[in-house]
N, C-alpha and C positions, 0 to 999 in steps of 0.2 A: 504494500500500500504506500502510495506517495505521501510524503510528509504533510503537504497541505491537506490532503484527504484525511489523513490521520487526525489532524487538528480539528477539522470540521466534525468528525465523528466524536471526538472527545469533548467538544463543547456541550453536547447533550449530557455527558457524564461528569461535568466539571466539578460537581460537589463530591464525587467519589475519589477520595485521595488515593486509595490503593489501586484503582483502575488506572489513573494517571501514572502512578509510580511504576506499575508493571509495564505499561505501554511505552514509557519513555526511557526506562533505565535497564530494561532487559533486552537481550538480543532478539531480533526478529528474523523474518525470512523474506527473500525476494520472490519474484514470480516463478523462478526456476527451483525454488525450495532451498536455496543456499542461505546460510546464516549471515545475518547483517549485524553490524555493530550497534550497540545501544545509542539512542539519540543523545542521552545525557548521562553523566555519572550521577550517583545518588546525591553526592554533595551539591552538584550544580542544581539538581532538581529541588532539593530542600531549600536552597538559597532563593530560588525563584518562587516557590510556594510561600515562603515566609515573607517575601517582599510584597505579596498581595495583601493590602490592608483589610480585605474582606475574608481572609482565611480565618477559620476558627479551629484552634488546636484542641479545645475542650479538655484542657489540663493533661494532654498527652505529651510525653517527651519523645520527640520524633527520632532522637538519636538511639534510644534504647527500647522503643515501643515494640511490642509483639504484633503479629498480623491482626489479632483481634482488637488491640488498642488502636492500630492504624485505621480501622474501619470507623472509628469515632471522629476522626478528623474530617472537617469539611473544607476542601480546597476552595479558595476564593474564586469569584467569577472572572477575575482578570488573569488567572494563571495561564490559560491557553494563549492569551495575547502576549504575556511576558515570555513564554516559551518560544513563540513564533519569532519575536523580535530579537531574542537571544541567539537562536539558531540561524536566523536569516537576517543578520544586521546589515545596515547600509555600509558598503565598502567602496573604496576608490577604484578597485579593479573588478572585473566581471569573472564569473566562473569560466575556467578554461585558461585564463591568463596565468603566466608563470608566477606572478606574485599574489595570486588570489588566496592561496592557502595561508600565506603569511599575513595578508591583510585581514582575512577572516579571523584568524587567531587573535590578532591585536584588537579587532573590533569587539570580539566576545569578552576579552579581558577588560576592556574599557567599559563595556555594558555592566559587568559585575561590579566594577569599581564605582560606577555611578548609580548603582541600584538603589541606594538610600534616597537619592534625588527623585528617581522614578516613583518610588513608594510615596513620597510626599506629594508628587503630582497626581497620583492615583487617589490619594485621600481627598485632595481638592476636587477632582473629577467626580468622585462618589458623592461628595456633599453638594457641589454646585452645578452638576450637569443639567439640572432643570433650568438654570439661568443661562445656559449656553444656547447659541443658535441651533436650530434643529439639525443642521447638517454636521454638527460637531458633537452630537450626543451619543453616537455609536462608537465605542472604543475601538472596534475592529476596523474602522475606517481611518484611524489615526496612527501615525508613527509616533515614537517617543518624542521627537522634536515638535511635531504638530500638537501633541498632548501638552507639552510645556507651554507652547505659545497660547493655547486655548485657556489655560488655567493660571498663568503667571500673575495675573492682576488680582487674583483672589487670595485672601488670607485665611488660614486655619484658626487664627487667634480670634477669640470671642470675649468680649468684655461685659456684655449685658444680655439678659434674657429679653426676648421679644415680648410684646404685649400678649400675644397668644400663649406663649410659654408661661407667663406669669398667671394668666387666667387659668391655665391648666394646673399649675402648681397649687393654686388655692383649693383645688379639688383633690388632686392626687398627692400633693406635697413634693412632687418631683420638680426640682428647679436646677437649671444649668449651674455648674460650679459646686454641686453637692451630690452625694449619693444617698439613696434610701438604704441605710445599713441594717435596719431592723423593721419588720412589720408584724405586729402582734395583734391579739384580739382587742386590746385596749389602747396601745400606744404605738406610735411610729417614730423612728429615730432617723433624722437627717444628719449626715456626717459631712462636715466641710474640712477638706485638707488642702484645697486649691489656694495657693498664696497670692495668686494674681488678682486683677480687678474683677474677674469673673467670680472668684470665691468671695470677695467683698460684696459683690452684687447679691450673691446668695444669702450672705449673713444679713444684709440690709433687708432683704425680702422676709426672711424667717422672723426677724425681730420687728418688722413693721416700720422700718425707717425711723425709729426713735420717736414715734408718734404718741407713746405712753399708753398705760392701761385704760385710761378713760375712753380711749378710742379703740379699745380692744387689741392694742399692740403692746410692745415692751418698752422698757427704759434702758435696754442694754446699750452700752457705749459702743459695742462692736457693730451695732446696726445703724448707727447714724452716718449718712453718706459724707458728712463734712468732717468727721473725726478720724484719727489715725490709730485708735485702740485696736482695731481689727488686726493690724499687722503685728502688734505686740503679742496678742493671744495666739494667732495662727502660727506664729514662729515657734511658740512654746510647744504647741501640739494641736490636735484636731479640735474643732468646735462641734459639739453635739447639741442639736436642737431636738428636744423631746416634745412631741405634739400628741395630744389625745385624739383618738380616732373619732370621738364624739365630744362635742362641747358640753360640759356639765352645766354651765350657766346659760347656755343658749346664746352666748355672745361671741361675735366674730370680729376680727380686725377690719377696720374701715378700709384699709388699703390692701393688706395681704389676703383678706378673706379667710385666714386661718382661725381655728378655735382660739379663744382668748387665753385659755389656760396652758401656757407653754413654759418650758424650762430650757436653760442653756447650761451645759457642763463643759468645763475645760479642766482636765485632770492635772496637768503639770502646774497650773496656777491655783489649784485647789478651789476652783470657782464652781459653785453649784447654785445657780440663780433662778428665781421665779421671774415673772414678767415685771415685778416691781423692782427688780435688780437687788433683791434681798437674798442673802446667803441662806441656803436650805440645809437641813440635816439629811444628808444623802443616805445615811444608814436607815433612818426612819422611812424615807421614800422607797428605797429598794427592798426593805423588809415589809413594806406596806402596800400602798396603792400602785407602786411600780414594780411589784415583785416579778412580773414576767420579763423585766429587763435585767434582773440580777445576774443571770449567767452571761448575758451578752457583755456586760460591763466588767466582768471579772478580770479579763486580760489587762484592762486599763488600770485597775487597782494594783495588779501584780507588777506592772511596769514601775510603779512608784516605789516599790519595795527595794529595788537594787540600784537605784540611781541610773545615770545615763550609761555607765560602762557595762552593766550587767555582771559585774564581778564582786560587788560588795553589798551584802545584806546587813544593814546596821539599824538597830532599834534602840533609841534612848528612852522611850516612853511606851508603856502599854495602855495608856489611858487616852492618848490623842494621836493625831498624825495619820498617815496612810496605813500603817500596819494596824493601828487600833481599829480603823474603819474596816480593814480587810478581815481581821479576826471577828469583829462584830457581825459581818455579813456572811463569811464563808467558813469560819472556824479555823483552829490551828492545824487540823489534819490536812486541810486543803492548802495551807500556806506553803509547806515544803514542796508539794507537787506543782505549785505555780511558779517556783523560782527557776531561773535558767541553769542549765548544767555547767555554765561557765563560772560559777561562784568560786571565789578564792578566799573570801572572808565571810564568816557567819557570826553575828554578834547580836545578842539580846541583853541589854543592860537596863534594868528597871530603875532608873535613877530618880525619877520624880515622885516615888512612892515609898513610904516607910514600910508598907505591907509587902510581904513576900508573896509574889503571884505564882500560882500553881499552873504549870504547863507540862507538856510531855515532849521530850526530845525524841522525835520519831526515828525509827530505824532507817527511814529513807534518807537520812543525812549521809549515808554511805554512798549515795549515787553521785555526789559532787567530788569527782576524782581530783579536781584542782585545788581543793580546800587547803589553805595554809594555816588559817586561824579559826578556832571555834572558841567563842567567849560567851558565857552566860553569867549574869550578876544580879543577885537579888530575885531570882526566880527559882521555883522548886520543882524537882522531879526526882524520882527514887533511884533511877539507874541511868548510867551512860550506856547507850546501846552498843552491842558488840560490832555493829556495822561501822563504827568509827575506825575500827582496825583495818578497814578496806580503803583507807585514805593514804596513799603512798607519799603525798607531799605535805602532810600535816606536820607543822613544826611547833605549834603552840596550842595547848588545850587548857582552857581555864573554866572551871565550874565553881564560882565563888558565891558565898553567902547562900548556901543551899543546905538548910538543916535536914531536909528529907533524903538527901543523897546517901545511899548506903552501899551501892554496888558499883565497883569500878572494874572493868574487864581486865584480866591478866594480860591479854594479847596486846594491850596498849604498849607494854614494854618492848614489843617487837616491831613497832612502827619504825620504818627505816629513816624517816626524817625528823621524828619528834625530838625536840630539844628541851621543852619545858612543860611541866604539868603543874597547874596551879589550882589547888583545892582549898584555898584560904577561907576560913569561916564556914567550912562545910564539915563540922566536927564529927558527924556520924559516918563519914565515908570510910570504908574499910580498904586500906591500901594493900594490894596484892604483894606477895613476897617478890614476885618477878620485878616489881618496880623498886622496892627497897634495896634489893640486891644489885640492881643495875645503876640506879640513880643516886644522887646525893641531895639530901634535904638542905636547901639553902637557908630556909626559915620555915617556921611552922606552916605546913600545908603546901609548900612550893618546892617542887623537885626539879633538879637539873639532870636531864637524861642525855645531854649532848655529848657527854664525854665518852 
């Protein structure tokens, strides 16, 4: 089958990734039954498929996918066009000329080199082809150069929603610059991560442009078109706007059309605001009227427990701050499971309370293979889990002011990197002989094991 005929037949099957893959990357046969070379290598084929902005991978890794997984991929509508212009590019010489093969090779290399630019032009074509003259709306009648000329004056950047989009958002809550991250029975969550003017436009819409609660809108500083607070908060982290699916009061924003009872959360800045811009008790909300959002927001609370590096878990108070909120919402058992495996330091020091708080140091502590320090102070648990002995890099283990501690695993003495064991003011802890024989007690309750 001639190449042009092959392409025409494949257009019908353009969404079938595996059919395109087999047709273009496997040997074929000519009229005499002789084997012919593949049109494309698999690498070339994948580059062209991924260059089509309408291709849908559906979470499949094309490099390692099984044949069953490949069937889930939907090749974009522009793939045959890309293949055609890659295999038959414009060259200075014609087929049969002595320099044609060299010119063809150079033209194909240049096509792949400029593929990112072609992808950008295809994105514009997909969005704006309805605005083009009718004779330019068929991609198969355009060369890459003609495509560029047709769309070069269009911009993919968007700064504001159209009136129609805003009217639609008042009903569906879907506004450009934001994503509907959660849709439940009672609440919808719009998540804004876009730091551009389009994100600001979304924040202004969801907050009602600072028109205030008397008009069914909010007093959020992030929603006022003339203020710069949006940039401060969006730089720190996502803005979450929580909107009831039904208005409790029957009131709606005069400009946004959204239910008047809205909330805005920004976790890095510890901001949990109602429409009056008043700080809310997020624990009470998520344990109460917003309980269906509790699991959705769990990762955001967990992020706040380790800082930006993901290496240090440090708590100085069990009565306030992000860890206090996390424990109140999800409990201590979930805390360990929500921390990243990259932890190097684990510290719970209950400094702002005279009371010794009871917690459990779970056996899951052994999963953090990079831990160098474990410190607890003024918290109580009866035993140090033996899984601590699975931490090859642990240098410092301190369990201080723990009157309930009785059991210390003998295997601690065999930790390859452990230098110090601090059990000060934990008077009931029974020190194993393996530690007393190996280490030196520097002062009461503090052992040097580094020698």
